[in-house]
PyMOL Python script that loads the backbone (N, CA, C, O; Angstrom):
from pymol import cmd

cmd.read_pdbstr("""\
ATOM      1  N   UNK A   1     111.351 129.392 -77.570  1.00  0.00           N
ATOM      2  CA  UNK A   1     111.113 127.937 -78.178  1.00  0.00           C
ATOM      3  C   UNK A   1     110.716 127.953 -79.555  1.00  0.00           C
ATOM      4  O   UNK A   1     110.138 128.946 -79.998  1.00  0.00           O
ATOM      5  N   UNK A   2     110.939 127.050 -80.217  1.00  0.00           N
ATOM      6  CA  UNK A   2     110.605 126.952 -81.660  1.00  0.00           C
ATOM      7  C   UNK A   2     109.065 126.439 -81.582  1.00  0.00           C
ATOM      8  O   UNK A   2     108.583 125.989 -80.542  1.00  0.00           O
ATOM      9  N   UNK A   3     108.449 126.542 -82.636  1.00  0.00           N
ATOM     10  CA  UNK A   3     107.171 125.963 -82.876  1.00  0.00           C
ATOM     11  C   UNK A   3     107.130 124.438 -82.752  1.00  0.00           C
ATOM     12  O   UNK A   3     106.197 123.854 -82.201  1.00  0.00           O
ATOM     13  N   UNK A   4     108.146 123.847 -83.270  1.00  0.00           N
ATOM     14  CA  UNK A   4     108.298 122.387 -83.165  1.00  0.00           C
ATOM     15  C   UNK A   4     108.377 121.877 -81.649  1.00  0.00           C
ATOM     16  O   UNK A   4     107.840 120.829 -81.292  1.00  0.00           O
ATOM     17  N   UNK A   5     109.075 122.692 -80.818  1.00  0.00           N
ATOM     18  CA  UNK A   5     109.351 122.343 -79.581  1.00  0.00           C
ATOM     19  C   UNK A   5     108.026 122.574 -78.661  1.00  0.00           C
ATOM     20  O   UNK A   5     107.736 121.883 -77.684  1.00  0.00           O
ATOM     21  N   UNK A   6     107.371 123.541 -79.097  1.00  0.00           N
ATOM     22  CA  UNK A   6     105.965 123.780 -78.388  1.00  0.00           C
ATOM     23  C   UNK A   6     105.041 122.815 -78.756  1.00  0.00           C
ATOM     24  O   UNK A   6     104.274 122.449 -77.865  1.00  0.00           O
ATOM     25  N   UNK A   7     104.915 122.261 -79.973  1.00  0.00           N
ATOM     26  CA  UNK A   7     104.103 121.197 -80.295  1.00  0.00           C
ATOM     27  C   UNK A   7     104.500 119.970 -79.501  1.00  0.00           C
ATOM     28  O   UNK A   7     103.617 119.279 -78.993  1.00  0.00           O
ATOM     29  N   UNK A   8     105.786 119.659 -79.366  1.00  0.00           N
ATOM     30  CA  UNK A   8     106.237 118.558 -78.693  1.00  0.00           C
ATOM     31  C   UNK A   8     105.826 118.569 -77.217  1.00  0.00           C
ATOM     32  O   UNK A   8     105.349 117.580 -76.660  1.00  0.00           O
ATOM     33  N   UNK A   9     106.029 119.691 -76.648  1.00  0.00           N
ATOM     34  CA  UNK A   9     105.693 120.000 -75.176  1.00  0.00           C
ATOM     35  C   UNK A   9     104.112 119.787 -74.920  1.00  0.00           C
ATOM     36  O   UNK A   9     103.716 119.247 -73.887  1.00  0.00           O
ATOM     37  N   UNK A  10     103.319 120.199 -75.827  1.00  0.00           N
ATOM     38  CA  UNK A  10     101.918 120.000 -75.833  1.00  0.00           C
ATOM     39  C   UNK A  10     101.482 118.607 -75.869  1.00  0.00           C
ATOM     40  O   UNK A  10     100.556 118.203 -75.165  1.00  0.00           O
ATOM     41  N   UNK A  11     102.191 117.801 -76.751  1.00  0.00           N
ATOM     42  CA  UNK A  11     101.873 116.307 -76.849  1.00  0.00           C
ATOM     43  C   UNK A  11     102.417 115.611 -75.543  1.00  0.00           C
ATOM     44  O   UNK A  11     101.778 114.662 -75.090  1.00  0.00           O
ATOM     45  N   UNK A  12     103.379 115.968 -75.021  1.00  0.00           N
ATOM     46  CA  UNK A  12     103.810 115.373 -73.747  1.00  0.00           C
ATOM     47  C   UNK A  12     102.985 115.673 -72.686  1.00  0.00           C
ATOM     48  O   UNK A  12     102.837 114.794 -71.836  1.00  0.00           O
ATOM     49  N   UNK A  13     102.368 116.812 -72.543  1.00  0.00           N
ATOM     50  CA  UNK A  13     101.383 117.075 -71.555  1.00  0.00           C
ATOM     51  C   UNK A  13     100.157 116.403 -71.735  1.00  0.00           C
ATOM     52  O   UNK A  13      99.571 115.931 -70.761  1.00  0.00           O
ATOM     53  N   UNK A  14      99.670 116.302 -72.975  1.00  0.00           N
ATOM     54  CA  UNK A  14      98.456 115.432 -73.219  1.00  0.00           C
ATOM     55  C   UNK A  14      98.724 114.049 -72.846  1.00  0.00           C
ATOM     56  O   UNK A  14      97.885 113.372 -72.252  1.00  0.00           O
ATOM     57  N   UNK A  15      99.864 113.617 -73.176  1.00  0.00           N
ATOM     58  CA  UNK A  15     100.067 112.099 -72.911  1.00  0.00           C
ATOM     59  C   UNK A  15     100.069 111.848 -71.421  1.00  0.00           C
ATOM     60  O   UNK A  15      99.611 110.805 -70.953  1.00  0.00           O
ATOM     61  N   UNK A  16     100.584 112.801 -70.684  1.00  0.00           N
ATOM     62  CA  UNK A  16     100.758 112.592 -69.205  1.00  0.00           C
ATOM     63  C   UNK A  16      99.461 112.787 -68.428  1.00  0.00           C
ATOM     64  O   UNK A  16      99.443 112.333 -67.284  1.00  0.00           O
ATOM     65  N   UNK A  17      98.426 113.371 -68.872  1.00  0.00           N
ATOM     66  CA  UNK A  17      97.261 113.749 -68.311  1.00  0.00           C
ATOM     67  C   UNK A  17      96.536 112.407 -67.757  1.00  0.00           C
ATOM     68  O   UNK A  17      96.315 112.268 -66.554  1.00  0.00           O
ATOM     69  N   UNK A  18      96.200 111.478 -68.672  1.00  0.00           N
ATOM     70  CA  UNK A  18      95.563 110.190 -68.136  1.00  0.00           C
ATOM     71  C   UNK A  18      96.409 109.483 -67.278  1.00  0.00           C
ATOM     72  O   UNK A  18      95.892 108.787 -66.404  1.00  0.00           O
ATOM     73  N   UNK A  19      97.706 109.551 -67.390  1.00  0.00           N
ATOM     74  CA  UNK A  19      98.555 108.822 -66.521  1.00  0.00           C
ATOM     75  C   UNK A  19      98.395 109.463 -65.070  1.00  0.00           C
ATOM     76  O   UNK A  19      98.215 108.774 -64.065  1.00  0.00           O
ATOM     77  N   UNK A  20      98.479 110.846 -65.064  1.00  0.00           N
ATOM     78  CA  UNK A  20      98.421 111.569 -63.915  1.00  0.00           C
ATOM     79  C   UNK A  20      96.995 111.188 -63.122  1.00  0.00           C
ATOM     80  O   UNK A  20      97.020 110.963 -61.912  1.00  0.00           O
ATOM     81  N   UNK A  21      95.863 111.138 -63.822  1.00  0.00           N
ATOM     82  CA  UNK A  21      94.588 110.821 -63.213  1.00  0.00           C
ATOM     83  C   UNK A  21      94.675 109.312 -62.677  1.00  0.00           C
ATOM     84  O   UNK A  21      94.254 108.993 -61.565  1.00  0.00           O
ATOM     85  N   UNK A  22      95.204 108.507 -63.488  1.00  0.00           N
ATOM     86  CA  UNK A  22      95.173 107.070 -63.104  1.00  0.00           C
ATOM     87  C   UNK A  22      96.099 106.928 -61.839  1.00  0.00           C
ATOM     88  O   UNK A  22      95.785 106.141 -60.946  1.00  0.00           O
ATOM     89  N   UNK A  23      97.132 107.618 -61.772  1.00  0.00           N
ATOM     90  CA  UNK A  23      97.922 107.644 -60.562  1.00  0.00           C
ATOM     91  C   UNK A  23      97.265 108.189 -59.253  1.00  0.00           C
ATOM     92  O   UNK A  23      97.523 107.763 -58.128  1.00  0.00           O
ATOM     93  N   UNK A  24      96.432 109.132 -59.531  1.00  0.00           N
ATOM     94  CA  UNK A  24      95.600 109.798 -58.373  1.00  0.00           C
ATOM     95  C   UNK A  24      94.573 108.853 -57.963  1.00  0.00           C
ATOM     96  O   UNK A  24      94.311 108.823 -56.760  1.00  0.00           O
ATOM     97  N   UNK A  25      93.880 107.994 -58.831  1.00  0.00           N
ATOM     98  CA  UNK A  25      92.996 106.960 -58.571  1.00  0.00           C
ATOM     99  C   UNK A  25      93.622 105.938 -57.727  1.00  0.00           C
ATOM    100  O   UNK A  25      93.137 105.566 -56.659  1.00  0.00           O
ATOM    101  N   UNK A  26      94.715 105.493 -58.235  1.00  0.00           N
ATOM    102  CA  UNK A  26      95.453 104.478 -57.584  1.00  0.00           C
ATOM    103  C   UNK A  26      95.852 104.867 -56.027  1.00  0.00           C
ATOM    104  O   UNK A  26      95.699 104.121 -55.060  1.00  0.00           O
ATOM    105  N   UNK A  27      96.336 106.052 -56.006  1.00  0.00           N
ATOM    106  CA  UNK A  27      96.628 106.488 -54.617  1.00  0.00           C
ATOM    107  C   UNK A  27      95.425 106.565 -53.646  1.00  0.00           C
ATOM    108  O   UNK A  27      95.505 106.123 -52.500  1.00  0.00           O
ATOM    109  N   UNK A  28      94.276 107.158 -54.160  1.00  0.00           N
ATOM    110  CA  UNK A  28      93.131 107.132 -53.401  1.00  0.00           C
ATOM    111  C   UNK A  28      92.579 105.817 -53.067  1.00  0.00           C
ATOM    112  O   UNK A  28      92.036 105.636 -51.978  1.00  0.00           O
ATOM    113  N   UNK A  29      92.688 104.883 -53.949  1.00  0.00           N
ATOM    114  CA  UNK A  29      92.220 103.498 -53.673  1.00  0.00           C
ATOM    115  C   UNK A  29      93.215 102.851 -52.530  1.00  0.00           C
ATOM    116  O   UNK A  29      92.781 102.144 -51.621  1.00  0.00           O
ATOM    117  N   UNK A  30      94.496 103.156 -52.681  1.00  0.00           N
ATOM    118  CA  UNK A  30      95.370 102.588 -51.622  1.00  0.00           C
ATOM    119  C   UNK A  30      95.193 103.288 -50.260  1.00  0.00           C
ATOM    120  O   UNK A  30      95.336 102.681 -49.199  1.00  0.00           O
ATOM    121  N   UNK A  31      94.902 104.484 -50.335  1.00  0.00           N
ATOM    122  CA  UNK A  31      94.651 105.243 -49.089  1.00  0.00           C
ATOM    123  C   UNK A  31      93.222 104.583 -48.413  1.00  0.00           C
ATOM    124  O   UNK A  31      93.196 104.218 -47.238  1.00  0.00           O
ATOM    125  N   UNK A  32      92.233 104.500 -49.172  1.00  0.00           N
ATOM    126  CA  UNK A  32      91.030 103.884 -48.690  1.00  0.00           C
ATOM    127  C   UNK A  32      91.223 102.502 -48.118  1.00  0.00           C
ATOM    128  O   UNK A  32      90.608 102.155 -47.109  1.00  0.00           O
ATOM    129  N   UNK A  33      92.057 101.715 -48.737  1.00  0.00           N
ATOM    130  CA  UNK A  33      92.378 100.331 -48.251  1.00  0.00           C
ATOM    131  C   UNK A  33      93.211 100.360 -46.984  1.00  0.00           C
ATOM    132  O   UNK A  33      93.019  99.568 -46.061  1.00  0.00           O
ATOM    133  N   UNK A  34      94.168 101.328 -46.973  1.00  0.00           N
ATOM    134  CA  UNK A  34      95.061 101.327 -45.771  1.00  0.00           C
ATOM    135  C   UNK A  34      94.104 101.883 -44.571  1.00  0.00           C
ATOM    136  O   UNK A  34      94.088 101.270 -43.504  1.00  0.00           O
ATOM    137  N   UNK A  35      93.444 102.851 -44.725  1.00  0.00           N
ATOM    138  CA  UNK A  35      92.602 103.420 -43.599  1.00  0.00           C
ATOM    139  C   UNK A  35      91.533 102.250 -43.259  1.00  0.00           C
ATOM    140  O   UNK A  35      91.252 102.066 -42.075  1.00  0.00           O
ATOM    141  N   UNK A  36      91.029 101.585 -44.097  1.00  0.00           N
ATOM    142  CA  UNK A  36      89.996 100.631 -43.824  1.00  0.00           C
ATOM    143  C   UNK A  36      90.679  99.445 -43.017  1.00  0.00           C
ATOM    144  O   UNK A  36      90.080  98.929 -42.074  1.00  0.00           O
ATOM    145  N   UNK A  37      91.856  99.052 -43.378  1.00  0.00           N
ATOM    146  CA  UNK A  37      92.561  97.938 -42.667  1.00  0.00           C
ATOM    147  C   UNK A  37      92.810  98.412 -41.223  1.00  0.00           C
ATOM    148  O   UNK A  37      92.621  97.615 -40.304  1.00  0.00           O
ATOM    149  N   UNK A  38      93.207  99.618 -40.986  1.00  0.00           N
ATOM    150  CA  UNK A  38      93.425 100.093 -39.730  1.00  0.00           C
ATOM    151  C   UNK A  38      92.089 100.098 -38.900  1.00  0.00           C
ATOM    152  O   UNK A  38      92.058  99.608 -37.772  1.00  0.00           O
ATOM    153  N   UNK A  39      91.032 100.643 -39.468  1.00  0.00           N
ATOM    154  CA  UNK A  39      89.659 100.651 -38.904  1.00  0.00           C
ATOM    155  C   UNK A  39      89.259  99.273 -38.551  1.00  0.00           C
ATOM    156  O   UNK A  39      88.616  99.190 -37.504  1.00  0.00           O
ATOM    157  N   UNK A  40      89.495  98.157 -39.195  1.00  0.00           N
ATOM    158  CA  UNK A  40      89.131  96.880 -38.810  1.00  0.00           C
ATOM    159  C   UNK A  40      89.794  96.307 -37.559  1.00  0.00           C
ATOM    160  O   UNK A  40      89.302  95.351 -36.961  1.00  0.00           O
ATOM    161  N   UNK A  41      91.012  96.960 -37.147  1.00  0.00           N
ATOM    162  CA  UNK A  41      91.752  96.566 -36.089  1.00  0.00           C
ATOM    163  C   UNK A  41      91.297  97.256 -34.627  1.00  0.00           C
ATOM    164  O   UNK A  41      91.670  96.800 -33.546  1.00  0.00           O
ATOM    165  N   UNK A  42      90.506  98.328 -34.761  1.00  0.00           N
ATOM    166  CA  UNK A  42      90.122  98.992 -33.656  1.00  0.00           C
ATOM    167  C   UNK A  42      89.019  98.509 -32.959  1.00  0.00           C
ATOM    168  O   UNK A  42      88.111  97.934 -33.559  1.00  0.00           O
ATOM    169  N   UNK A  43      88.998  98.705 -31.597  1.00  0.00           N
ATOM    170  CA  UNK A  43      87.680  98.255 -30.931  1.00  0.00           C
ATOM    171  C   UNK A  43      86.666  99.263 -30.958  1.00  0.00           C
ATOM    172  O   UNK A  43      86.984 100.448 -31.056  1.00  0.00           O
ATOM    173  N   UNK A  44      85.421  98.882 -30.877  1.00  0.00           N
ATOM    174  CA  UNK A  44      84.302  99.977 -30.807  1.00  0.00           C
ATOM    175  C   UNK A  44      84.455 101.092 -29.962  1.00  0.00           C
ATOM    176  O   UNK A  44      84.095 102.215 -30.314  1.00  0.00           O
ATOM    177  N   UNK A  45      85.012 100.830 -28.773  1.00  0.00           N
ATOM    178  CA  UNK A  45      85.121 101.867 -27.835  1.00  0.00           C
ATOM    179  C   UNK A  45      86.209 102.877 -28.066  1.00  0.00           C
ATOM    180  O   UNK A  45      86.310 103.964 -27.498  1.00  0.00           O
ATOM    181  N   UNK A  46      87.056 102.341 -29.031  1.00  0.00           N
ATOM    182  CA  UNK A  46      88.188 103.322 -29.428  1.00  0.00           C
ATOM    183  C   UNK A  46      87.798 104.051 -30.683  1.00  0.00           C
ATOM    184  O   UNK A  46      88.551 104.935 -31.091  1.00  0.00           O
ATOM    185  N   UNK A  47      86.760 103.783 -31.295  1.00  0.00           N
ATOM    186  CA  UNK A  47      86.531 104.335 -32.608  1.00  0.00           C
ATOM    187  C   UNK A  47      86.637 105.925 -32.564  1.00  0.00           C
ATOM    188  O   UNK A  47      87.304 106.480 -33.437  1.00  0.00           O
ATOM    189  N   UNK A  48      86.059 106.607 -31.668  1.00  0.00           N
ATOM    190  CA  UNK A  48      85.980 108.065 -31.661  1.00  0.00           C
ATOM    191  C   UNK A  48      87.429 108.682 -31.561  1.00  0.00           C
ATOM    192  O   UNK A  48      87.763 109.631 -32.269  1.00  0.00           O
ATOM    193  N   UNK A  49      88.204 108.137 -30.715  1.00  0.00           N
ATOM    194  CA  UNK A  49      89.611 108.718 -30.599  1.00  0.00           C
ATOM    195  C   UNK A  49      90.419 108.353 -31.894  1.00  0.00           C
ATOM    196  O   UNK A  49      91.339 109.095 -32.240  1.00  0.00           O
ATOM    197  N   UNK A  50      90.110 107.256 -32.603  1.00  0.00           N
ATOM    198  CA  UNK A  50      90.876 106.872 -33.671  1.00  0.00           C
ATOM    199  C   UNK A  50      90.413 107.728 -34.795  1.00  0.00           C
ATOM    200  O   UNK A  50      91.279 108.208 -35.525  1.00  0.00           O
ATOM    201  N   UNK A  51      89.101 107.992 -35.040  1.00  0.00           N
ATOM    202  CA  UNK A  51      88.590 108.851 -36.067  1.00  0.00           C
ATOM    203  C   UNK A  51      89.044 110.264 -35.896  1.00  0.00           C
ATOM    204  O   UNK A  51      89.364 110.936 -36.877  1.00  0.00           O
ATOM    205  N   UNK A  52      89.078 110.714 -34.725  1.00  0.00           N
ATOM    206  CA  UNK A  52      89.473 112.168 -34.581  1.00  0.00           C
ATOM    207  C   UNK A  52      90.929 112.254 -34.691  1.00  0.00           C
ATOM    208  O   UNK A  52      91.358 113.407 -34.736  1.00  0.00           O
ATOM    209  N   UNK A  53      91.804 111.299 -34.747  1.00  0.00           N
ATOM    210  CA  UNK A  53      93.185 111.380 -34.931  1.00  0.00           C
ATOM    211  C   UNK A  53      93.427 111.229 -36.450  1.00  0.00           C
ATOM    212  O   UNK A  53      94.569 111.397 -36.880  1.00  0.00           O
ATOM    213  N   UNK A  54      92.373 110.910 -37.315  1.00  0.00           N
ATOM    214  CA  UNK A  54      92.726 110.836 -38.804  1.00  0.00           C
ATOM    215  C   UNK A  54      92.902 112.341 -39.287  1.00  0.00           C
ATOM    216  O   UNK A  54      92.405 113.302 -38.699  1.00  0.00           O
ATOM    217  N   UNK A  55      93.661 112.413 -40.417  1.00  0.00           N
ATOM    218  CA  UNK A  55      93.734 113.611 -41.090  1.00  0.00           C
ATOM    219  C   UNK A  55      92.528 113.833 -41.870  1.00  0.00           C
ATOM    220  O   UNK A  55      91.794 112.858 -42.029  1.00  0.00           O
ATOM    221  N   UNK A  56      92.168 115.042 -42.426  1.00  0.00           N
ATOM    222  CA  UNK A  56      90.973 115.273 -43.298  1.00  0.00           C
ATOM    223  C   UNK A  56      90.891 114.336 -44.379  1.00  0.00           C
ATOM    224  O   UNK A  56      89.816 113.791 -44.627  1.00  0.00           O
ATOM    225  N   UNK A  57      91.894 114.102 -45.027  1.00  0.00           N
ATOM    226  CA  UNK A  57      91.891 113.269 -46.272  1.00  0.00           C
ATOM    227  C   UNK A  57      91.546 111.764 -45.887  1.00  0.00           C
ATOM    228  O   UNK A  57      90.793 111.065 -46.565  1.00  0.00           O
ATOM    229  N   UNK A  58      92.175 111.346 -44.733  1.00  0.00           N
ATOM    230  CA  UNK A  58      91.921 109.955 -44.273  1.00  0.00           C
ATOM    231  C   UNK A  58      90.580 109.951 -43.913  1.00  0.00           C
ATOM    232  O   UNK A  58      89.934 109.001 -44.354  1.00  0.00           O
ATOM    233  N   UNK A  59      89.901 110.883 -43.125  1.00  0.00           N
ATOM    234  CA  UNK A  59      88.575 110.753 -42.759  1.00  0.00           C
ATOM    235  C   UNK A  59      87.632 110.682 -44.061  1.00  0.00           C
ATOM    236  O   UNK A  59      86.649 109.941 -44.050  1.00  0.00           O
ATOM    237  N   UNK A  60      87.931 111.419 -45.110  1.00  0.00           N
ATOM    238  CA  UNK A  60      87.259 111.248 -46.344  1.00  0.00           C
ATOM    239  C   UNK A  60      87.393 109.891 -46.911  1.00  0.00           C
ATOM    240  O   UNK A  60      86.410 109.290 -47.343  1.00  0.00           O
ATOM    241  N   UNK A  61      88.577 109.396 -46.923  1.00  0.00           N
ATOM    242  CA  UNK A  61      88.767 108.116 -47.540  1.00  0.00           C
ATOM    243  C   UNK A  61      88.011 107.038 -46.706  1.00  0.00           C
ATOM    244  O   UNK A  61      87.407 106.129 -47.275  1.00  0.00           O
ATOM    245  N   UNK A  62      88.051 107.149 -45.402  1.00  0.00           N
ATOM    246  CA  UNK A  62      87.221 106.184 -44.581  1.00  0.00           C
ATOM    247  C   UNK A  62      85.827 106.285 -44.827  1.00  0.00           C
ATOM    248  O   UNK A  62      85.169 105.246 -44.884  1.00  0.00           O
ATOM    249  N   UNK A  63      85.212 107.536 -45.001  1.00  0.00           N
ATOM    250  CA  UNK A  63      83.872 107.637 -45.123  1.00  0.00           C
ATOM    251  C   UNK A  63      83.469 107.144 -46.539  1.00  0.00           C
ATOM    252  O   UNK A  63      82.416 106.510 -46.596  1.00  0.00           O
ATOM    253  N   UNK A  64      84.164 107.348 -47.696  1.00  0.00           N
ATOM    254  CA  UNK A  64      83.982 106.803 -48.907  1.00  0.00           C
ATOM    255  C   UNK A  64      83.997 105.297 -48.910  1.00  0.00           C
ATOM    256  O   UNK A  64      83.107 104.649 -49.463  1.00  0.00           O
ATOM    257  N   UNK A  65      85.002 104.756 -48.296  1.00  0.00           N
ATOM    258  CA  UNK A  65      85.155 103.311 -48.209  1.00  0.00           C
ATOM    259  C   UNK A  65      83.957 102.696 -47.377  1.00  0.00           C
ATOM    260  O   UNK A  65      83.428 101.653 -47.761  1.00  0.00           O
ATOM    261  N   UNK A  66      83.573 103.290 -46.339  1.00  0.00           N
ATOM    262  CA  UNK A  66      82.402 102.863 -45.399  1.00  0.00           C
ATOM    263  C   UNK A  66      81.154 102.984 -46.334  1.00  0.00           C
ATOM    264  O   UNK A  66      80.342 102.060 -46.291  1.00  0.00           O
ATOM    265  N   UNK A  67      80.955 103.901 -47.067  1.00  0.00           N
ATOM    266  CA  UNK A  67      79.679 103.977 -47.949  1.00  0.00           C
ATOM    267  C   UNK A  67      79.637 102.914 -48.915  1.00  0.00           C
ATOM    268  O   UNK A  67      78.630 102.221 -49.058  1.00  0.00           O
ATOM    269  N   UNK A  68      80.959 102.718 -49.754  1.00  0.00           N
ATOM    270  CA  UNK A  68      81.082 101.577 -50.632  1.00  0.00           C
ATOM    271  C   UNK A  68      80.700 100.320 -49.886  1.00  0.00           C
ATOM    272  O   UNK A  68      79.905  99.566 -50.446  1.00  0.00           O
ATOM    273  N   UNK A  69      81.153 100.009 -48.726  1.00  0.00           N
ATOM    274  CA  UNK A  69      80.930  98.689 -48.185  1.00  0.00           C
ATOM    275  C   UNK A  69      79.434  98.628 -47.758  1.00  0.00           C
ATOM    276  O   UNK A  69      78.841  97.579 -48.007  1.00  0.00           O
ATOM    277  N   UNK A  70      78.796  99.579 -47.176  1.00  0.00           N
ATOM    278  CA  UNK A  70      77.447  99.696 -46.956  1.00  0.00           C
ATOM    279  C   UNK A  70      76.574  99.340 -48.238  1.00  0.00           C
ATOM    280  O   UNK A  70      75.633  98.550 -48.171  1.00  0.00           O
ATOM    281  N   UNK A  71      76.945  99.964 -49.375  1.00  0.00           N
ATOM    282  CA  UNK A  71      76.179  99.979 -50.590  1.00  0.00           C
ATOM    283  C   UNK A  71      76.354  98.420 -51.096  1.00  0.00           C
ATOM    284  O   UNK A  71      75.382  97.814 -51.547  1.00  0.00           O
ATOM    285  N   UNK A  72      77.575  97.846 -50.998  1.00  0.00           N
ATOM    286  CA  UNK A  72      77.791  96.505 -51.372  1.00  0.00           C
ATOM    287  C   UNK A  72      76.913  95.436 -50.643  1.00  0.00           C
ATOM    288  O   UNK A  72      76.445  94.427 -51.171  1.00  0.00           O
ATOM    289  N   UNK A  73      76.760  95.847 -49.267  1.00  0.00           N
ATOM    290  CA  UNK A  73      75.869  94.968 -48.451  1.00  0.00           C
ATOM    291  C   UNK A  73      74.385  94.991 -48.773  1.00  0.00           C
ATOM    292  O   UNK A  73      73.663  94.000 -48.664  1.00  0.00           O
ATOM    293  N   UNK A  74      73.976  96.195 -49.178  1.00  0.00           N
ATOM    294  CA  UNK A  74      72.622  96.432 -49.570  1.00  0.00           C
ATOM    295  C   UNK A  74      72.216  95.501 -50.833  1.00  0.00           C
ATOM    296  O   UNK A  74      71.113  94.970 -50.964  1.00  0.00           O
ATOM    297  N   UNK A  75      73.154  95.409 -51.618  1.00  0.00           N
ATOM    298  CA  UNK A  75      72.929  94.736 -52.885  1.00  0.00           C
ATOM    299  C   UNK A  75      73.033  93.242 -52.895  1.00  0.00           C
ATOM    300  O   UNK A  75      72.853  92.617 -53.940  1.00  0.00           O
TER     301      UNK A  75
END
""", "prot")
cmd.dss("prot")
cmd.show_as("cartoon", "prot")
cmd.util.cbc("prot")
cmd.orient("prot")
């Protein structure tokens, strides 16, 4: 590759970084919302089975959303 092509590739990579992180944040927020909406539909007696059926990322998303809700209720 030429020096000019290398510089162009570096610029493209730098431009895509913020977008990449923004997309990840959007995906995380969507996942938290989706898991929370499912959670609101389950009965208390079904929670353990529902929670055990979540993937590790879904469990984390639920825990973060739960903590956010608890923090909002405290304030």
